Every structure is written in C-alpha cells, then in structure tokens.
PyMOL CGO cylinders between C-alpha atoms (Angstrom):
from pymol import cmd
from pymol.cgo import CYLINDER

trace = [
    CYLINDER, -26.76, 79.12, -45.87, -24.63, 80.34, -48.83, 0.3, 1, 1, 1, 1, 1, 1,
    CYLINDER, -24.63, 80.34, -48.83, -23.43, 77.93, -51.41, 0.3, 1, 1, 1, 1, 1, 1,
    CYLINDER, -23.43, 77.93, -51.41, -22.46, 78.49, -54.96, 0.3, 1, 1, 1, 1, 1, 1,
    CYLINDER, -22.46, 78.49, -54.96, -23.13, 75.06, -56.86, 0.3, 1, 1, 1, 1, 1, 1,
    CYLINDER, -23.13, 75.06, -56.86, -22.17, 72.81, -53.95, 0.3, 1, 1, 1, 1, 1, 1,
    CYLINDER, -22.17, 72.81, -53.95, -19.69, 75.83, -53.71, 0.3, 1, 1, 1, 1, 1, 1,
    CYLINDER, -19.69, 75.83, -53.71, -16.99, 76.78, -51.37, 0.3, 1, 1, 1, 1, 1, 1,
    CYLINDER, -16.99, 76.78, -51.37, -18.55, 78.65, -48.68, 0.3, 1, 1, 1, 1, 1, 1,
    CYLINDER, -18.55, 78.65, -48.68, -21.12, 77.30, -46.55, 0.3, 1, 1, 1, 1, 1, 1,
    CYLINDER, -21.12, 77.30, -46.55, -23.03, 78.72, -43.64, 0.3, 1, 1, 1, 1, 1, 1,
    CYLINDER, -23.03, 78.72, -43.64, -25.80, 76.84, -41.76, 0.3, 1, 1, 1, 1, 1, 1,
    CYLINDER, -25.80, 76.84, -41.76, -26.91, 79.61, -39.54, 0.3, 1, 1, 1, 1, 1, 1,
    CYLINDER, -26.91, 79.61, -39.54, -30.77, 79.26, -39.37, 0.3, 1, 1, 1, 1, 1, 1,
    CYLINDER, -30.77, 79.26, -39.37, -33.62, 76.73, -39.94, 0.3, 1, 1, 1, 1, 1, 1,
    CYLINDER, -33.62, 76.73, -39.94, -34.31, 77.86, -43.25, 0.3, 1, 1, 1, 1, 1, 1,
    CYLINDER, -34.31, 77.86, -43.25, -30.84, 77.16, -44.70, 0.3, 1, 1, 1, 1, 1, 1,
    CYLINDER, -30.84, 77.16, -44.70, -30.78, 74.08, -42.78, 0.3, 1, 1, 1, 1, 1, 1,
    CYLINDER, -30.78, 74.08, -42.78, -34.14, 73.13, -44.38, 0.3, 1, 1, 1, 1, 1, 1,
    CYLINDER, -34.14, 73.13, -44.38, -32.96, 73.82, -47.89, 0.3, 1, 1, 1, 1, 1, 1,
    CYLINDER, -32.96, 73.82, -47.89, -30.03, 71.68, -47.44, 0.3, 1, 1, 1, 1, 1, 1,
    CYLINDER, -30.03, 71.68, -47.44, -32.29, 68.80, -45.97, 0.3, 1, 1, 1, 1, 1, 1,
    CYLINDER, -32.29, 68.80, -45.97, -34.69, 69.12, -49.10, 0.3, 1, 1, 1, 1, 1, 1,
    CYLINDER, -34.69, 69.12, -49.10, -31.65, 68.82, -51.27, 0.3, 1, 1, 1, 1, 1, 1,
    CYLINDER, -31.65, 68.82, -51.27, -30.03, 65.85, -49.94, 0.3, 1, 1, 1, 1, 1, 1,
    CYLINDER, -30.03, 65.85, -49.94, -32.71, 63.81, -47.97, 0.3, 1, 1, 1, 1, 1, 1,
    CYLINDER, -32.71, 63.81, -47.97, -34.01, 61.70, -50.96, 0.3, 1, 1, 1, 1, 1, 1,
    CYLINDER, -34.01, 61.70, -50.96, -30.35, 60.95, -52.20, 0.3, 1, 1, 1, 1, 1, 1,
    CYLINDER, -30.35, 60.95, -52.20, -29.28, 60.20, -48.77, 0.3, 1, 1, 1, 1, 1, 1,
    CYLINDER, -29.28, 60.20, -48.77, -32.25, 58.00, -48.45, 0.3, 1, 1, 1, 1, 1, 1,
    CYLINDER, -32.25, 58.00, -48.45, -31.44, 56.08, -51.46, 0.3, 1, 1, 1, 1, 1, 1,
    CYLINDER, -31.44, 56.08, -51.46, -27.80, 55.71, -50.36, 0.3, 1, 1, 1, 1, 1, 1,
    CYLINDER, -27.80, 55.71, -50.36, -28.78, 54.26, -47.10, 0.3, 1, 1, 1, 1, 1, 1,
    CYLINDER, -28.78, 54.26, -47.10, -31.59, 52.00, -48.83, 0.3, 1, 1, 1, 1, 1, 1,
    CYLINDER, -31.59, 52.00, -48.83, -28.72, 50.36, -50.67, 0.3, 1, 1, 1, 1, 1, 1,
    CYLINDER, -28.72, 50.36, -50.67, -27.48, 49.15, -47.43, 0.3, 1, 1, 1, 1, 1, 1,
    CYLINDER, -27.48, 49.15, -47.43, -30.42, 48.29, -45.31, 0.3, 1, 1, 1, 1, 1, 1,
    CYLINDER, -30.42, 48.29, -45.31, -32.75, 47.39, -48.00, 0.3, 1, 1, 1, 1, 1, 1,
    CYLINDER, -32.75, 47.39, -48.00, -35.68, 48.97, -46.01, 0.3, 1, 1, 1, 1, 1, 1,
    CYLINDER, -35.68, 48.97, -46.01, -37.10, 52.46, -47.01, 0.3, 1, 1, 1, 1, 1, 1,
    CYLINDER, -37.10, 52.46, -47.01, -38.39, 53.16, -43.45, 0.3, 1, 1, 1, 1, 1, 1,
    CYLINDER, -38.39, 53.16, -43.45, -35.19, 52.25, -41.73, 0.3, 1, 1, 1, 1, 1, 1,
    CYLINDER, -35.19, 52.25, -41.73, -33.24, 54.24, -44.29, 0.3, 1, 1, 1, 1, 1, 1,
    CYLINDER, -33.24, 54.24, -44.29, -35.25, 57.39, -43.88, 0.3, 1, 1, 1, 1, 1, 1,
    CYLINDER, -35.25, 57.39, -43.88, -34.72, 56.92, -39.91, 0.3, 1, 1, 1, 1, 1, 1,
    CYLINDER, -34.72, 56.92, -39.91, -30.89, 56.67, -40.33, 0.3, 1, 1, 1, 1, 1, 1,
    CYLINDER, -30.89, 56.67, -40.33, -31.01, 59.78, -42.83, 0.3, 1, 1, 1, 1, 1, 1,
    CYLINDER, -31.01, 59.78, -42.83, -32.92, 61.94, -40.31, 0.3, 1, 1, 1, 1, 1, 1,
    CYLINDER, -32.92, 61.94, -40.31, -30.81, 60.81, -37.38, 0.3, 1, 1, 1, 1, 1, 1,
    CYLINDER, -30.81, 60.81, -37.38, -27.83, 62.13, -39.52, 0.3, 1, 1, 1, 1, 1, 1,
    CYLINDER, -27.83, 62.13, -39.52, -29.44, 65.48, -40.24, 0.3, 1, 1, 1, 1, 1, 1,
    CYLINDER, -29.44, 65.48, -40.24, -30.14, 65.71, -36.62, 0.3, 1, 1, 1, 1, 1, 1,
    CYLINDER, -30.14, 65.71, -36.62, -26.40, 65.05, -35.83, 0.3, 1, 1, 1, 1, 1, 1,
    CYLINDER, -26.40, 65.05, -35.83, -25.40, 67.66, -38.53, 0.3, 1, 1, 1, 1, 1, 1,
    CYLINDER, -25.40, 67.66, -38.53, -27.69, 70.27, -37.05, 0.3, 1, 1, 1, 1, 1, 1,
    CYLINDER, -27.69, 70.27, -37.05, -26.49, 69.77, -33.30, 0.3, 1, 1, 1, 1, 1, 1,
    CYLINDER, -26.49, 69.77, -33.30, -22.73, 70.03, -34.94, 0.3, 1, 1, 1, 1, 1, 1,
    CYLINDER, -22.73, 70.03, -34.94, -23.67, 72.58, -37.45, 0.3, 1, 1, 1, 1, 1, 1,
    CYLINDER, -23.67, 72.58, -37.45, -20.91, 75.16, -36.27, 0.3, 1, 1, 1, 1, 1, 1,
    CYLINDER, -20.91, 75.16, -36.27, -18.06, 72.71, -37.18, 0.3, 1, 1, 1, 1, 1, 1,
    CYLINDER, -18.06, 72.71, -37.18, -18.49, 73.06, -40.85, 0.3, 1, 1, 1, 1, 1, 1,
    CYLINDER, -18.49, 73.06, -40.85, -17.08, 75.68, -43.18, 0.3, 1, 1, 1, 1, 1, 1,
    CYLINDER, -17.08, 75.68, -43.18, -17.50, 74.33, -46.74, 0.3, 1, 1, 1, 1, 1, 1,
    CYLINDER, -17.50, 74.33, -46.74, -20.32, 72.37, -48.45, 0.3, 1, 1, 1, 1, 1, 1,
    CYLINDER, -20.32, 72.37, -48.45, -18.13, 69.39, -49.29, 0.3, 1, 1, 1, 1, 1, 1,
    CYLINDER, -18.13, 69.39, -49.29, -17.47, 69.01, -45.56, 0.3, 1, 1, 1, 1, 1, 1,
    CYLINDER, -17.47, 69.01, -45.56, -21.29, 68.86, -44.85, 0.3, 1, 1, 1, 1, 1, 1,
    CYLINDER, -21.29, 68.86, -44.85, -21.91, 66.30, -47.64, 0.3, 1, 1, 1, 1, 1, 1,
    CYLINDER, -21.91, 66.30, -47.64, -18.78, 64.18, -46.61, 0.3, 1, 1, 1, 1, 1, 1,
    CYLINDER, -18.78, 64.18, -46.61, -20.36, 64.24, -43.03, 0.3, 1, 1, 1, 1, 1, 1,
    CYLINDER, -20.36, 64.24, -43.03, -23.59, 63.36, -44.35, 0.3, 1, 1, 1, 1, 1, 1,
    CYLINDER, -23.59, 63.36, -44.35, -22.49, 60.47, -46.65, 0.3, 1, 1, 1, 1, 1, 1,
    CYLINDER, -22.49, 60.47, -46.65, -19.89, 59.15, -44.05, 0.3, 1, 1, 1, 1, 1, 1,
    CYLINDER, -19.89, 59.15, -44.05, -22.49, 59.26, -41.28, 0.3, 1, 1, 1, 1, 1, 1,
    CYLINDER, -22.49, 59.26, -41.28, -25.29, 57.61, -43.35, 0.3, 1, 1, 1, 1, 1, 1,
    CYLINDER, -25.29, 57.61, -43.35, -22.87, 54.79, -44.53, 0.3, 1, 1, 1, 1, 1, 1,
    CYLINDER, -22.87, 54.79, -44.53, -21.58, 54.40, -40.80, 0.3, 1, 1, 1, 1, 1, 1,
    CYLINDER, -21.58, 54.40, -40.80, -24.97, 54.26, -39.31, 0.3, 1, 1, 1, 1, 1, 1,
    CYLINDER, -24.97, 54.26, -39.31, -26.23, 52.13, -42.03, 0.3, 1, 1, 1, 1, 1, 1,
    CYLINDER, -26.23, 52.13, -42.03, -23.42, 49.62, -41.45, 0.3, 1, 1, 1, 1, 1, 1,
    CYLINDER, -23.42, 49.62, -41.45, -24.24, 49.82, -37.68, 0.3, 1, 1, 1, 1, 1, 1,
    CYLINDER, -24.24, 49.82, -37.68, -27.92, 48.86, -38.44, 0.3, 1, 1, 1, 1, 1, 1,
    CYLINDER, -27.92, 48.86, -38.44, -26.70, 45.88, -40.42, 0.3, 1, 1, 1, 1, 1, 1,
    CYLINDER, -26.70, 45.88, -40.42, -24.63, 44.60, -37.77, 0.3, 1, 1, 1, 1, 1, 1,
    CYLINDER, -24.63, 44.60, -37.77, -27.28, 45.02, -35.14, 0.3, 1, 1, 1, 1, 1, 1,
    CYLINDER, -27.28, 45.02, -35.14, -29.76, 43.15, -37.48, 0.3, 1, 1, 1, 1, 1, 1,
    CYLINDER, -29.76, 43.15, -37.48, -27.13, 40.56, -37.75, 0.3, 1, 1, 1, 1, 1, 1,
    CYLINDER, -27.13, 40.56, -37.75, -26.91, 40.28, -34.07, 0.3, 1, 1, 1, 1, 1, 1,
    CYLINDER, -26.91, 40.28, -34.07, -30.57, 40.07, -33.41, 0.3, 1, 1, 1, 1, 1, 1,
    CYLINDER, -30.57, 40.07, -33.41, -30.72, 37.26, -36.16, 0.3, 1, 1, 1, 1, 1, 1,
    CYLINDER, -30.72, 37.26, -36.16, -28.03, 35.40, -34.83, 0.3, 1, 1, 1, 1, 1, 1,
    CYLINDER, -28.03, 35.40, -34.83, -29.59, 35.51, -31.17, 0.3, 1, 1, 1, 1, 1, 1,
    CYLINDER, -29.59, 35.51, -31.17, -33.04, 34.64, -32.65, 0.3, 1, 1, 1, 1, 1, 1,
    CYLINDER, -33.04, 34.64, -32.65, -31.56, 31.73, -34.24, 0.3, 1, 1, 1, 1, 1, 1,
    CYLINDER, -31.56, 31.73, -34.24, -29.73, 30.51, -31.25, 0.3, 1, 1, 1, 1, 1, 1,
    CYLINDER, -29.73, 30.51, -31.25, -33.01, 30.93, -29.04, 0.3, 1, 1, 1, 1, 1, 1,
    CYLINDER, -33.01, 30.93, -29.04, -34.91, 28.88, -31.99, 0.3, 1, 1, 1, 1, 1, 1,
    CYLINDER, -34.91, 28.88, -31.99, -32.08, 26.27, -32.04, 0.3, 1, 1, 1, 1, 1, 1,
    CYLINDER, -32.08, 26.27, -32.04, -32.46, 25.64, -28.09, 0.3, 1, 1, 1, 1, 1, 1,
    CYLINDER, -32.46, 25.64, -28.09, -35.96, 25.63, -28.34, 0.3, 1, 1, 1, 1, 1, 1,
    CYLINDER, -35.96, 25.63, -28.34, -35.69, 22.90, -31.15, 0.3, 1, 1, 1, 1, 1, 1,
    CYLINDER, -35.69, 22.90, -31.15, -33.27, 21.07, -29.08, 0.3, 1, 1, 1, 1, 1, 1,
    CYLINDER, -33.27, 21.07, -29.08, -35.67, 21.22, -26.13, 0.3, 1, 1, 1, 1, 1, 1,
    CYLINDER, -35.67, 21.22, -26.13, -38.62, 20.04, -28.12, 0.3, 1, 1, 1, 1, 1, 1,
    CYLINDER, -38.62, 20.04, -28.12, -36.74, 17.12, -29.51, 0.3, 1, 1, 1, 1, 1, 1,
    CYLINDER, -36.74, 17.12, -29.51, -35.52, 16.19, -26.12, 0.3, 1, 1, 1, 1, 1, 1,
    CYLINDER, -35.52, 16.19, -26.12, -38.93, 16.61, -24.41, 0.3, 1, 1, 1, 1, 1, 1,
    CYLINDER, -38.93, 16.61, -24.41, -40.34, 14.52, -27.64, 0.3, 1, 1, 1, 1, 1, 1,
    CYLINDER, -40.34, 14.52, -27.64, -37.89, 11.79, -26.93, 0.3, 1, 1, 1, 1, 1, 1,
    CYLINDER, -37.89, 11.79, -26.93, -38.74, 11.53, -23.31, 0.3, 1, 1, 1, 1, 1, 1,
    CYLINDER, -38.74, 11.53, -23.31, -42.62, 11.42, -23.85, 0.3, 1, 1, 1, 1, 1, 1,
    CYLINDER, -42.62, 11.42, -23.85, -41.97, 8.85, -26.56, 0.3, 1, 1, 1, 1, 1, 1,
    CYLINDER, -41.97, 8.85, -26.56, -39.62, 6.76, -24.38, 0.3, 1, 1, 1, 1, 1, 1,
    CYLINDER, -39.62, 6.76, -24.38, -41.88, 7.01, -21.33, 0.3, 1, 1, 1, 1, 1, 1,
    CYLINDER, -41.88, 7.01, -21.33, -44.89, 5.68, -23.48, 0.3, 1, 1, 1, 1, 1, 1,
    CYLINDER, -44.89, 5.68, -23.48, -42.86, 2.98, -24.69, 0.3, 1, 1, 1, 1, 1, 1,
    CYLINDER, -42.86, 2.98, -24.69, -41.79, 1.93, -21.18, 0.3, 1, 1, 1, 1, 1, 1,
    CYLINDER, -41.79, 1.93, -21.18, -45.47, 2.33, -19.84, 0.3, 1, 1, 1, 1, 1, 1,
    CYLINDER, -45.47, 2.33, -19.84, -46.79, 0.47, -22.98, 0.3, 1, 1, 1, 1, 1, 1,
    CYLINDER, -46.79, 0.47, -22.98, -44.23, -2.24, -22.23, 0.3, 1, 1, 1, 1, 1, 1,
    CYLINDER, -44.23, -2.24, -22.23, -45.30, -2.54, -18.70, 0.3, 1, 1, 1, 1, 1, 1,
    CYLINDER, -45.30, -2.54, -18.70, -49.01, -2.78, -19.55, 0.3, 1, 1, 1, 1, 1, 1,
    CYLINDER, -49.01, -2.78, -19.55, -48.12, -5.87, -22.43, 0.3, 1, 1, 1, 1, 1, 1,
    CYLINDER, -48.12, -5.87, -22.43, -46.37, -7.64, -19.30, 0.3, 1, 1, 1, 1, 1, 1,
    CYLINDER, -46.37, -7.64, -19.30, -49.80, -7.85, -17.49, 0.3, 1, 1, 1, 1, 1, 1,
    CYLINDER, -49.80, -7.85, -17.49, -52.01, -10.91, -17.81, 0.3, 1, 1, 1, 1, 1, 1,
    CYLINDER, -52.01, -10.91, -17.81, -54.51, -10.51, -20.57, 0.3, 1, 1, 1, 1, 1, 1,
    CYLINDER, -54.51, -10.51, -20.57, -57.75, -9.88, -18.30, 0.3, 1, 1, 1, 1, 1, 1,
    CYLINDER, -57.75, -9.88, -18.30, -55.62, -7.39, -16.24, 0.3, 1, 1, 1, 1, 1, 1,
    CYLINDER, -55.62, -7.39, -16.24, -54.35, -5.45, -19.19, 0.3, 1, 1, 1, 1, 1, 1,
    CYLINDER, -54.35, -5.45, -19.19, -57.91, -5.33, -20.80, 0.3, 1, 1, 1, 1, 1, 1,
    CYLINDER, -57.91, -5.33, -20.80, -58.95, -3.67, -17.34, 0.3, 1, 1, 1, 1, 1, 1,
    CYLINDER, -58.95, -3.67, -17.34, -55.98, -1.32, -17.32, 0.3, 1, 1, 1, 1, 1, 1,
    CYLINDER, -55.98, -1.32, -17.32, -56.49, -0.04, -20.85, 0.3, 1, 1, 1, 1, 1, 1,
    CYLINDER, -56.49, -0.04, -20.85, -60.02, 0.50, -20.11, 0.3, 1, 1, 1, 1, 1, 1,
    CYLINDER, -60.02, 0.50, -20.11, -59.40, 2.75, -17.17, 0.3, 1, 1, 1, 1, 1, 1,
    CYLINDER, -59.40, 2.75, -17.17, -56.93, 4.59, -19.23, 0.3, 1, 1, 1, 1, 1, 1,
    CYLINDER, -56.93, 4.59, -19.23, -59.65, 5.34, -21.67, 0.3, 1, 1, 1, 1, 1, 1,
    CYLINDER, -59.65, 5.34, -21.67, -61.37, 6.79, -18.50, 0.3, 1, 1, 1, 1, 1, 1,
    CYLINDER, -61.37, 6.79, -18.50, -63.97, 4.23, -18.05, 0.3, 1, 1, 1, 1, 1, 1,
    CYLINDER, -63.97, 4.23, -18.05, -65.16, 3.68, -14.35, 0.3, 1, 1, 1, 1, 1, 1,
    CYLINDER, -65.16, 3.68, -14.35, -65.31, 0.35, -12.75, 0.3, 1, 1, 1, 1, 1, 1,
    CYLINDER, -65.31, 0.35, -12.75, -69.04, -0.26, -13.58, 0.3, 1, 1, 1, 1, 1, 1,
    CYLINDER, -69.04, -0.26, -13.58, -68.80, 0.42, -17.08, 0.3, 1, 1, 1, 1, 1, 1,
    CYLINDER, -68.80, 0.42, -17.08, -65.55, -1.83, -17.31, 0.3, 1, 1, 1, 1, 1, 1,
    CYLINDER, -65.55, -1.83, -17.31, -67.46, -4.57, -15.42, 0.3, 1, 1, 1, 1, 1, 1,
    CYLINDER, -67.46, -4.57, -15.42, -70.33, -4.40, -17.97, 0.3, 1, 1, 1, 1, 1, 1,
    CYLINDER, -70.33, -4.40, -17.97, -67.86, -4.31, -20.93, 0.3, 1, 1, 1, 1, 1, 1,
    CYLINDER, -67.86, -4.31, -20.93, -65.88, -7.40, -19.71, 0.3, 1, 1, 1, 1, 1, 1,
    CYLINDER, -65.88, -7.40, -19.71, -68.91, -9.21, -18.10, 0.3, 1, 1, 1, 1, 1, 1,
    CYLINDER, -68.91, -9.21, -18.10, -67.40, -9.33, -14.88, 0.3, 1, 1, 1, 1, 1, 1,
    CYLINDER, -67.40, -9.33, -14.88, -68.37, -8.03, -11.55, 0.3, 1, 1, 1, 1, 1, 1,
    CYLINDER, -68.37, -8.03, -11.55, -67.30, -4.66, -10.11, 0.3, 1, 1, 1, 1, 1, 1,
    CYLINDER, -67.30, -4.66, -10.11, -65.48, -6.14, -7.47, 0.3, 1, 1, 1, 1, 1, 1,
    CYLINDER, -65.48, -6.14, -7.47, -63.37, -8.35, -9.79, 0.3, 1, 1, 1, 1, 1, 1,
    CYLINDER, -63.37, -8.35, -9.79, -62.36, -5.31, -11.62, 0.3, 1, 1, 1, 1, 1, 1,
    CYLINDER, -62.36, -5.31, -11.62, -61.61, -3.47, -8.47, 0.3, 1, 1, 1, 1, 1, 1,
    CYLINDER, -61.61, -3.47, -8.47, -59.35, -6.32, -7.34, 0.3, 1, 1, 1, 1, 1, 1,
    CYLINDER, -59.35, -6.32, -7.34, -57.81, -6.97, -10.76, 0.3, 1, 1, 1, 1, 1, 1,
    CYLINDER, -57.81, -6.97, -10.76, -57.16, -3.10, -10.93, 0.3, 1, 1, 1, 1, 1, 1,
    CYLINDER, -57.16, -3.10, -10.93, -55.37, -3.21, -7.67, 0.3, 1, 1, 1, 1, 1, 1,
    CYLINDER, -55.37, -3.21, -7.67, -53.09, -6.18, -8.49, 0.3, 1, 1, 1, 1, 1, 1,
    CYLINDER, -53.09, -6.18, -8.49, -52.33, -4.62, -12.06, 0.3, 1, 1, 1, 1, 1, 1,
    CYLINDER, -52.33, -4.62, -12.06, -51.35, -1.29, -10.25, 0.3, 1, 1, 1, 1, 1, 1,
    CYLINDER, -51.35, -1.29, -10.25, -49.09, -3.06, -7.81, 0.3, 1, 1, 1, 1, 1, 1,
    CYLINDER, -49.09, -3.06, -7.81, -47.64, -5.16, -10.86, 0.3, 1, 1, 1, 1, 1, 1,
    CYLINDER, -47.64, -5.16, -10.86, -47.08, -2.05, -12.87, 0.3, 1, 1, 1, 1, 1, 1,
    CYLINDER, -47.08, -2.05, -12.87, -45.29, -0.13, -9.78, 0.3, 1, 1, 1, 1, 1, 1,
    CYLINDER, -45.29, -0.13, -9.78, -42.90, -2.91, -9.40, 0.3, 1, 1, 1, 1, 1, 1,
    CYLINDER, -42.90, -2.91, -9.40, -42.43, -2.90, -13.19, 0.3, 1, 1, 1, 1, 1, 1,
    CYLINDER, -42.43, -2.90, -13.19, -41.81, 0.73, -13.28, 0.3, 1, 1, 1, 1, 1, 1,
    CYLINDER, -41.81, 0.73, -13.28, -39.81, 1.37, -10.25, 0.3, 1, 1, 1, 1, 1, 1,
    CYLINDER, -39.81, 1.37, -10.25, -36.70, 1.87, -12.11, 0.3, 1, 1, 1, 1, 1, 1,
    CYLINDER, -36.70, 1.87, -12.11, -38.21, 4.40, -14.52, 0.3, 1, 1, 1, 1, 1, 1,
    CYLINDER, -38.21, 4.40, -14.52, -40.18, 6.73, -12.02, 0.3, 1, 1, 1, 1, 1, 1,
    CYLINDER, -40.18, 6.73, -12.02, -37.88, 9.60, -13.10, 0.3, 1, 1, 1, 1, 1, 1,
    CYLINDER, -37.88, 9.60, -13.10, -38.76, 9.21, -16.62, 0.3, 1, 1, 1, 1, 1, 1,
    CYLINDER, -38.76, 9.21, -16.62, -42.56, 8.87, -16.06, 0.3, 1, 1, 1, 1, 1, 1,
    CYLINDER, -42.56, 8.87, -16.06, -42.48, 11.98, -13.74, 0.3, 1, 1, 1, 1, 1, 1,
    CYLINDER, -42.48, 11.98, -13.74, -41.64, 13.77, -17.12, 0.3, 1, 1, 1, 1, 1, 1,
    CYLINDER, -41.64, 13.77, -17.12, -44.28, 11.95, -19.06, 0.3, 1, 1, 1, 1, 1, 1,
    CYLINDER, -44.28, 11.95, -19.06, -47.13, 13.25, -16.39, 0.3, 1, 1, 1, 1, 1, 1,
]
cmd.load_cgo(trace, "trace")
C-alpha cells in the first residue's frame, strides 16, 4: 500500500498493506457504526464485514479517498440495514406478543364464563344436592361426604346421580363452552 497522508495513489496489493489500512480505520469506523446501531459488538461485526468486502473488491480502487468513501458508505448502509432488520424483528415480536395477549385474554374470558355458568348450575340445585356436588368437586369420596353430611352412602350416591342429571340438563346448551373449560 502506498499512501501519502491519505494521499492520491493507493495500492492494496498484499495483506500487510491491508492490515495497515485496517489498523488505521477500524476503531474510527466502529465508532461511526456504533452511532447508528448503539451496540459495540454489532458495530464491530459490521466494520469487519465491510473490510472483508473491501478485500474482495480491492482491485477496483486506485485512490485512498475511494477506499475511505467505500468503507464509510458500506458501514453506514450496513448499519442502516441492521437497524431496519432490528425494527422488523421487533415488530414481529410485538405482533406475536399481541396475538398471545389476545389469545390469553380470550382463553381467560372463556374459562371465567364457563366457571360462572357451572357455578350458576350448581346454585340452581336443591341445598342437599348442592352440598354433595360441592364436596365432590373438592375431591371427596362418597364415604367421606356421607360422614360429613351425616347421611348414608347410598343417599350420597343417589343424590349425586340426580344432581348430575339436573346439571346435564341445565348445561346442555353450554357444552361447547364447558369443553374449553375442561
């Protein structure tokens, strides 16, 4: 490489002259890229990629100002491309999060509505049956329910059977909603 104070004639013939150019402009170009992307590592990657491009097209340059112009323009364009790419990724992530929020909201509404309807159906039962069903929902066995309510196990079984029938009749129009609840 020959250059005279960023001079007129420039030759990028070997790795040594390229290394001198790299050492001379690398930090400045990293700071330049960082002004756009605000990320030191990304800025360094951008500058390194631009130097690789320069090396690949090194025969096309005669003057140092062409090289500097190429490097600064390449770094700026690549930085802007990274910003655009980040913007697209952020927008996509936001859309995914929004759709999940909507799905979560709808699922929550369905669960709450199903619970309300089920509670309404249970409340419509006579008091004895309601007590039995509530204890069943707590996971208690027929024997435990019979002991707690001071009734026979057979009474619990028959009242439970009648309560299920009444609940089924009450909820027949809501099966689709309760399906989501289960």
